[in-house]
N, C-alpha and C positions, 0 to 999 in steps of 0.2 A: 629545205625551209623548216622553221620551227613552228610547230602547231601549238597554239596556246590560246586559252579563252577563259575569262574570269568566271564563267558560269559552267560548272561541271555538267557534261552531258548535253549541252545545248547544240553542239555541232555547227556553230557558226564560225566565221572567219573574222578575226579581230581587225585585220587590216584589209578593207575592201578596195583600197586604192591600188589596183593592179594595172601596170602599163605593159604594153606589148610592142614587139618589133619583129618584122619579118626578116628572116635570113635570106641571103642571096639565093639559096637553093629552095626556098619555099617559106613556110610559116614556122617561125621559131619564137614562141612566146617567152618573154622575159618578165618574170614576176618579182616585184619587190618582196622582201621577206614578210611572209604572212604568219600570224600567230593565232593559235586557238588551243583549247584544252581538249584532251581526249575524254572519253566517257567516264573514266575512273578518277578524273580530277588531276591526274599526273601529267607532267609536261611530256609531250611526245615530240621528239626532235627528229627532223629529217635533215641529214647532212650536217655541215658545220654551221656555226653561228654566223660566220661572215667569211668571204662574201657569199651571197645566195647561190644555190645550185640551179642551174638552168635545166629545164625539161625541154628537150628538142624533139619536135615533130619532123619526121622525114619529109623531104621536099615533095611537093605535089603541086604542079603548075595549075592543075585544074581546080584546086581547092578554092572555093569561094569564101567571101568574108563570113557569110552565114554559116557555111560548113565549118570554118575555123572556130567560130564561137561555139557551135554545137559540140565540137570535139573537146574544146576547153571545158565546157560545162560538164561533159561526161567525165573528163579527167578529174575535175574537182569532186564529183560525186564518188569516184573511186577512192579518192583520198579519205573520204569520210567513212569508208567501209572499214571496220576494225578487223584486224587479223587475229586478235585474241578474243576470247569470249566476252561478249558485250555485257556491260552492267546497266544498259539502258532499261527503263521500265517497259513492260509489255505494251503493245499498241493500245492506245486509248487511255493509258494512265498518265497523269500529270507528272512532270519531272519536278524534283524538289527545287524550290527557288533559292534556298540557302545551302551553303556547302554542307554535305553530309559528313559530319566530323566523326561519326561512329563507324564509318566504313573502314575496312582494312586496306591500307594503301600498299601497293607493291614497293619494294625497297627502292629508295631513291638512288641507291648506288648502281642499280642496273636498269637504266631507262628502257622503256618498251621499244623493241626494234620493230619497225613497220616496213613491210616489203610492198612496194608499189608494183602491181601486176597490170599489164596491158589487157584491156578487155574490148577495145574497139579497133578493128582493122589493123593498121600499121603502128598503133601506139604500143610500145613495149616498155616495161618497167625495169628498173635496176635496183638491186638491193643496196641500201646504203651501208657502207662499212666504215665510214669515217665519223660516226656519231661519237662525240666525246662523252665521257662519264660525267653525269651531273654530280656536283658536290653533295655531301650529306647535308641534311637540313640543319643539323647542329653546328656545321662548320660555318661560322659567321664572321670569320676574320675580315672578309671584305667589308662588312659593316663596322666592325670594331675599329678597323684601321682607316676608315673613311673620314672625310671632313665633317660628317654628321655626328661623329663621336669625338670631336676635338675637346680638349679640356674645358673650354667655356660652355660646351653643350652638356657637360656632365655635372656642372656645379649644382644643378637642381636636385641631385641625389646625395649631396654631401652629408646631410643629416641622417640618411638611411644607411650609409656605409661607414660612418665615423667610428663605429665600435670595432671594425675589422682591423687586422694588422695593416700598417701602411702599405705594404707591398701588395696587398690584395684589394685595396679600395678601388683603384682605377678600373681593374678588370670587372669587378662587381658592378660598378656604375655603367660600364659599357654594356654589360649583359642586360641591365635594366633598361638601357636606352635603345636596345635593338628594335623594338616595334616602331619607335619614332624614326630611327635612322632608316629602316627599311621603307617606311611610308614616304619619307622625304626623297630617298633615292629613286623609288619607283615613280613618284609623281613628277620628278624632274625630267624623266624621259631621255636621259643622256646615257653616258657610259655607266654600266652597272645596273641600269634600270631593269633589264630582263632578269638578271640574277636576283635582284631585290624582289621581283614578282615571284620568282621561284621560291624564294625564302618565305614570302607571305603565304603562298599556297601550301607549303609544306608544314605550316603551323596553323591549323584550322581555326583556333580561337582568334588569332590575329586576322585571318582572312574574313571571318564572320564579323568581327568588330569593325573592320574597314568597310565592308559591304553595307553595313547598317548605320554607319556613323551619321550620315546627313539626311536620313529619312525617318527620324524618330524611331529607330530600331527596326524599321521594315526592310526586309531583303528585297532587292530588285535584280540580283544576279550580276550586277556590274559595279565595279569599283571605279567611281568617277573621280575627276579632279576635286570636286567638292567634297567627296567622301574622304579623300586623302587630307585635304585641308582641315576639315572638321575634326578628324581623328587626331591629327598632329596637335591641333590647338587644345583639344580636350585632354590628351595625355600630358601635355606640358603643364597645363593648369592643375591637373591632378597631382603631378609630381611636386609642384610648388606648394600646393595645399598640404600635402603629406609632410613635407619638410617643415613647413610652418607649424604644423601640429606638434611635431617632435621638439622643435626648438622652443615653442611656448611651454610645453610640458617641462622641459629641463630648466627653463628659466623660473618657472613657478615652483618646481620641486628640485632644487639643486642637490639635495641629499638623498634623492631616490635611490633605492637599492638596485643592483644590476639585474635582478630578476624582473622587477617591475618595469624597468627600462626596456628589457628585452621584449616584454609583452607589448609595450607601446610601439616599439619599432616594428614588430610583426603586424600589428593592426595598421600602422602607417604604410607598410609595404602594400597591403591590400588597397588602401586608400590611393596610393600613387598609381596603381594599375586598374583602377575602377572601370574606365572605359573599355579596357581589354577583358577584365575579369567577368563582367556581366555577360559577355558573349561566350563564356566557356562551356555552356551547355552543349553536350555532344549530340543531342537529339536533332531531328530534322525540323526544328522550329522555323517558322516563317518570319519571326520577329524576335527582337531582343528588348526586354523590358527595361524599366528604369532602375531596377535593383539587382544586386548580386544575390543570386539564389543558391540554395544548397546544391542543386544539380550543376550549376555553373562552377562552383568550387570543386566539386568532384571531377568535372570534366577537365579542369585546368591541370590536374595532377599528372596526367599522362597525355601523350599524343601531340605535344607541342615542343619538340626537341630543341628548337632554336631559341626558345624563350629562357629567361633567367631561371636557374634552378631555385633561386630564393622565392620566386613567385609561386612555383609549384609547391614548395615547402610551406609557404604561408597559406596557400589554398588547402593543403592537408590539415594544417593546424585549425583553421576556422571552419572546416567542414565537420569537425567533431561537435556532437550535439550540444555539449555544455558551452563551448566557446561560441558556437553559432548563435545560441540563444542570448548569450551575453551581448553580442553586437546587434543582434536583431532588436533587442530592447534598449539599445544604447541611447542614453539621453532621456528616456522616459522615467518619470517619477510622479508621485502623487496622482492627481486626476488624469494626467497624461497616461500613466500606467494603467489606470482603470479603464481607459477608453481604447487601449491598444492591445490586441491579442498577438502573441508571437506568431509569425507567419513564415519564418525561414527566409526572410528577405532582408537584405542589408542595404541601407542607403548611405550616401556619403555623409549625410547629417548624422546618422547613427554612429559612424566611426569617429567623426569629428567630436561629437558630444561625449562619446565614451572616453576618448582620450582626455578631453578637457575636464569633464565632471566626475567620471566614475573609475578611471583607470587606477590601479593600486599605486601608492606613493611610497610604500615602505614594505619591509618583509612580512609584517603581520597581515597587512591588507592583501599582499600577494598570496600568502598561504590560505587565507580565507577565500579568496577568489578561486584558487585551484580546487579547494574542497567543494565549493559550490558547483563548479563546472564538472568535477568528477562525479558528484552525486547525480547530476542530471544525466551524465553519460551512463551511469549504472542502471538507469531505468528507461533509457531512451527507446529500447526495443520492446518494452512491455506493453501489450495491448490491454487497456482497461475499459475499452468501449462497451463491453458487455457486462461489466461489474456494476453493482449497485449497493444499496445500503446493507445488504446481507453481509458485506465485508465486515461491518461493525457488529452485526447481530450474531454471526457465526464465524468469527475470525479464524478458527482452527481449520476451516475448510479452504483456506487460501494460503498461498506461499508467502514467504517473507518478501520476495521480489515483487509480487503483485501488490501487497499491502504498502510496500515502500513507494511504489509508483502512484498509488492512490493518495498517499500522504503528501507527496510532492505536488501533485495536482491540486490538492486542497490548499496547500501552502500558497501556491500561485494565485488561486482564487481568493484566498484571504487577503493577499497583497492588493488585489484589484478592488475587493470589497471595501477595504479600508481607504483606498485611494478615492473611492466614490462616496465618501462620507458626507459630502456636501450636495450630492445629487439625490441620495436616498437616505432613509433612516436605516442604518446598517447594524445597529447594536445587537439585535437578536440574531441576525445572520452571522455576524462576526463571532458572537459567543458560541453559537452552534458549531461553526467551523473550528473554533479553538478546541472545543470538547472532542470533536472527531479526530482532530490532529493529535491531541494529547493521548487519546486512546491508542493510536497507531504508533506514536513515539515510544510508548512504554511496552509495546509488543516485543517480546523476546526474539521472535523470528525476524522482525524488521531490523532490530539492532544487529542480530547475527549476520544477516545478509549484507547490510551496509558496512559493517566492520571489515568484511572480507572484500566487498566489491569496490568501495571507494579508494582504498590504497592502490588497487590494481589499475583503476581508471586514472588516478593521479599520475602514475608511472607512464601510462599510455599517452596522456596529454603532454607531459613534459618531454617525453621521447620524440614527439612529433616535430620538435624544433631543436636542432642541435645547439643553437645559441642559448636557448632557454635551459636546456639540460646542463650545459656548461656552467651557466650562471648559478643554477641551483646547487650543483656539486661544489662550486667554489665557495658558496655561502656557508657550507657546513662548518668549515674551519672557523669562520668569523663568529658563528653561533656558539660553538662549544668553548671557544677561548674567551667569550664574554665581550669581544670587540663590538659585535652588533648591538648588544644591550648598552654598552658604554656610549655608542654613537646616538642611540635613541634617547638615552638619559640626557645627554648634552643638548639634544634638540628640544627636550622638554624644558630644560633650564632656559634656553634661548627664547622659547615661546613665552615662558612666564615673564622674563625680563621685558619682552616686547609688549605684552599685555599690561604690565604694571608701570610702564614708562609714564612719568608725570603724575602718578597717583599718590595719595597719602598712604603712609605705612599701614594704617588700619583698613584701607580699602584694597590693598594688594592681595592678589591670589597667591596661595602657596604653590610651590612647584609640585606638579602631579606626575608621578611616574607610572600610574596605572596603565596607560596606553603602552608605554615602553615594555612593561612586564607582560601585558597581554600579547603584544606583537611577538615577543620572545617565545612565549608559550605556544603560540600558533605555529611559528616556524619550526620549533622543535617537534611539534606533532607531525608536520609535513615531512620533516627529515626522518622521523621515526617510521612513518608510513613507507617511505622509500627504502630505508636502510634496515628496517627492523627496529621495533621500539626498544629492544634490549641493547641496541648499539648506539642509542642517543640518550644523553643525560636529560634530567628535568631542569627546569629553571632554578630550583633550589640548589641542585647539585652544581650547576654552573656557578652560582654565586658563592658556594663553598670554596671554589677555586679562586674567586676574586673577592677577597675580604674588603677591598676598598669600595667596590660597588655595593656590597652587602651593607656595609656601615652607613653609606649614604642613603640607601633605601630605608633602613631602620630609622634614621634620623627623620626622614620625611614622613614615615609612618607615625611617629610620635607627634610630630607637629600637626599633621593633617587630621588624625583621628583621635588619639588620646587627648590631645589638647582642644580638639573640636574645630580647628580652623577650616577644614574642608566643608563641613556642614554650614558653618557661619558664612563662608565666602559664597557657597553655592546658593544659599537662600538670598543673599544680597544681589548676586549677579543675575539670577533668573527670577524675574518678577512676574513672568507670564505663566509658568507652569504651576501645577498643584504642588504645594509644599511637600505633601506625602510622596509624590513622585520624585521630587528633588532629593529627598532624604534616601529614597530607594536607590537612586543613582550613586549617592555617596556610599551607601552600603556596598554596592557592587565594586566600587573602586577599592574600598577597604579589603574586600575579600581577595582581590587580585594581589594586593600587597602581601596578604597573609599566606598566599600560596608560595610566594617567593621567599618569605622569611617566617615560616610557621612558628618558630620558637618565640616570636614577638607577640603572638596572639594569646597572651596570658589572661587569666581571669581579671586581673587588675586593669589590664588594657581594655578589655571588653566593657567593664563597668565604667571606666573613665570615658570611653567613647559614648556610651549611652547617656551618661550624665551631661557631657559636653554638648551632645546633640540636642538634648532637651532644653538646655540653657540657650542654645543658638536660636531656638524658636522665638525667644523673647526679644531678639535683636532686630527683627524686621517686621514690617506690616503684614506680610504674608504669613509669617510664623505666628504673629499675634492672633491672626484669624483662626489658626488651628487651635490655639489655646482657648479662644472663645467658643469654638465648636465643641471642644471637650467639656467645657464648663456647662454649656447648654445641654449636652447629652448626659451630664452627671458623672462623666468619667473623671473629671477633676472637680474639687469643691468649688462652688460658685463664689465663695468668698476668698478663694486663694489669691494671694498677691504675688504673682509670678515675678514681679520686679525685685521683690525682696527675698525670694526663695532661691536657694542654690540649685544647680542642676541636679544634684543628688536628691534633694527634697522633691523636686518636680517629677523626676523619674520614679521615685519610690511611690508617690501618690498615683501616678499614672498606672504603674504596674499593679499596685494593690487594687485599684478600682476595676481594672480590666479583669483581674482574677475574680473579683466579686461578680462581674457581669457573666463570666463563664460559669460560675457556680449556679447562677440563676437561670441559665440557658440549658437547653437540651443538647449539650455537646457530647455527652457520654463521658464515662469515667476517664478514658484515655486522654482526651483533650485537656481536661481539667488538671490531671496529674502532671502532664507534660509542662504546662505553663507554670504550675506551682513549684515544680521541682527543678526547672531548668535554670541555667545561669542568666546572664544579662541579655535578655531578648532585646533586639534592636528597637529603637523608637518607631521606626517605620513599620515594623511588624506589629507592634502594639497598636499603633494607629489603625492599621489595616484590620486587626481583629475587632477593635472597638467600632469602627465604621460598619463592618459587616454585621455585627450583632445589632447595632442600632437600625440597620436596614432589614433585619429579619433573616439574614443569610447565615444561618447557623452552620451549615455545611462548609461554606467558604471560610467562616471564622475558625472552625476546627482544623481545616487544612492549613490556614495561615499559622495557627498555633504550632501545629506539628512541624511545619517547615522552619519556622523561626526558632523553636526550641532545639530541633535537631541540628540546625545549622550552627547555632552558637555553642552547643554542647560538644559537637564533634570537630569543630573547626581546628582547634589547636593540634589534635593528634592525627587528623586525617589529611589536612591540607586542602587547598583550594579546589583542585580537580575532583577529589574524592567527595567533598561536600557538594560540589556542583552536581555530581552524579546522583546524589541522594535527594536532591530537591525536586519538588513537583510543581504543579500549576500554581501560579501566583506566589512564587517563593520570594516574598518581599524581604525576608530577613537577610538574604545574602546576595541575591542577584537581581534586584529590582523585580519587575514582573515578567516572568517567563511563561511562555505559552504551554510548555510541556516539560516533562522530565528531561534533564540533561543527562542522558545515559548513553554510554558508548559514543556514537556519532550523532545522536539525535538531539537537536536543540532548535528552539524557535522562540522569538519574542512576540509578545502581543503587539500587533501593529499599532503604530502611533504613539507608543509609550516608551520606546526604547531609544529615541534620539538622544544622544549625549551619554549613553551608557558605555563608556569605554571598556570597562572590565566585562560587562555582560556580553558585549560584542566580541571581546577577545575570547571569552569562554566558548562562544560559538566557534570561533576560528580554531581554538585549541582542541575542541572535541570533534572537529571536522564538521562544521556547521552545514546545514542544508542551506543556510544563508538567507533565509527569508526574513531575517531580523531587520529591523529598521536601523540601518547602520550609518547614521550620520557621522559618527566619530571616525569610523573606518572609511567612510566615504566610498564604499564599493558600489553604492547605488542600487542595491537589490530591494530597497524599501522606500518608504514614503518620507520625504524630508519636508515637503510643503504641499499644501493643497491650493491649486490655482482657483481663483474666484470663478464661479460658474458664468459662462457666456453661452447664450443659446441653450439654456438648461434643459429644456424638454428634449432636444435632439441628443444631447449628451446622455440624458437618462435612458433614452432608447438604446443608444450604443452600449452603455454600461450594462443594461439588462441583457442585451444580446450576448455580451461577453461572458457574464457570470452565470446567467440563469441555467444554461444547459448542464453545467457541473452541479449546481445546487439541486436541480431536479433529479439528476442521475443518482445522487447519493442521499436523497431525502432530507435536504437541508432547507429550512425556510428561506424564502426569497426576501429581498429588501424592499418589496413593494406589494 
């Protein structure tokens, strides 16, 4: 008979319905096949599967019915005696209720041989010699070729295997379907049921998922019909939801690059297996929670030989700290982000929302995402719990790795603080965080560490998924040939045509290639990290090989910036933002162009841009308010008639008067000289200087002057990335408002001010961003796009305080309450 039991170590008999018949010579019990599990959880087989082996008691005419029952009871007790060392817990200790998936299982190729020995009178045992060899757990042909894996049963996986070669798709779908097929076959109780149960037992995550399916995650040691039914339903629904996610993503983003699509499919693979994946924890847990945990992901990677290799691979990918955090925070933004701390738990909603709202849609977004995840990986194992504000007071006493970990923690906290801006007054807290972050961003040991660690982690992350690695490698040729840029430029033209449909010519937006250029730069940075920076060209070098693309970008540059259409259009389109911030965004886009075509950034072009920008302020109500503020502050003459003045006249007056303000302020000789001797400082920079001086912020004004002058003076000869590396806090001249120096791989934007900054976001991607930028254009979702109106505000304030206060206290940063 076969001994099998759904609960390891319980020592009960699964089939209690035993019938007996007496032989003519005496008592000969005939038992229906009974099943139970041995103490190690392996199937212990006695004799063949069918027909059942008869155990014959020698005839004894005087044997009474009670005596017969007594002997049978003793015989059954003997069968429970293990002949190999027992793995039962010592007397008095409770047995684990859930399968112990961390135990070492004997090879399933060599079933345990059990010898029955007689211990009562005339009962003699015989050693079984006809026990068949149990198939390997990974041998699942009986499932793959069953009616439960028919083509119609596999359709739910179509979207998850569509990228595979046609000859591989069916088998991949069958492997994904094995948990459902095994559950259906086992539940049916017909031919193959026992083999299906063997398969389930040999794959601990599947066994645990089934055992807990109908009990709210609670183990009861028995896989009931309701467990089977619930698991099958949940798995089928999960597979359908995952396919729907992929299909919706592809419909919404038909031009998505293969790298981004590979990431989406990988996340969807986890979504399709969520009921199984959350049971992957190999510990002796008595229950399975609602979420996929980091321990569950680690447990799925080994020890489940019959499950799809693609599931184990996906588990490996998302167990990486950077990717785990990405899905852990999937869908959270704004206030939601402020109220949720990362907890290493992934819900189905996290995955669905990440795919829908935050997954990369093009190569630049993918590169930025990879850099973000790699940066998190680089500091994942650094313990900063005992560090405090001494890191800032005596930075030389700490390693670059430690300071990088602190910086990233502060970046996360800044993200949450900004998200809670409607719950608390966060200005002072935000400013203090930015100052601390900026200090660490400019620390040479931090930059040195990240410059080395991030590329290594990018390589590790990409190598964790063969499909992802293949997509990244294939992308290289498209990048260096200019094909990828050409496609992104076409997408920009299509977007402009869509946005301008039905509008008057004067209201149309000009085509903007800054995102396309930024995406290109970001991808080339990633490729350089993987292949060596000397083996990958710059964006400018790629364009030198593609004069057709270069000419089109130069034409767009002249239209957008030298002629001023970008500033004019931006001021008209964005009526809600501060005009100074709008102009900073335009500055950032301009700088992206000039990285790609540095020879176009002539002195005449810079002057033309400044004058056109100034004139653009007179074309909108928002711009007119800026002119009024300048007059009220004395930065422009009160009697100036801006309607009759040219852009050059307006700019000259603004520049002259800001220079007079600096002369009257305690800026120091360096700041005054820079402004007086520099070229055409951008309007946004001059507005920033004037505003700071009027507010008494002389230090900030001096910094803005330095950034603006240095940016415009060095732009033509150094190019976009070089200037980006020279800019510091509030570098409004070139990059909008940056939270810190863009040096090496360190970059971050002031939260809440970066939405819409295509080029500034791209700089982050190109430099290997930490990614805490508010990235609305790249839509990666690492920042704040919107703040949800407060509901139950007091409770939210408490949650917010609980989330951010510990870090603020630890590093001596003022709280927001």
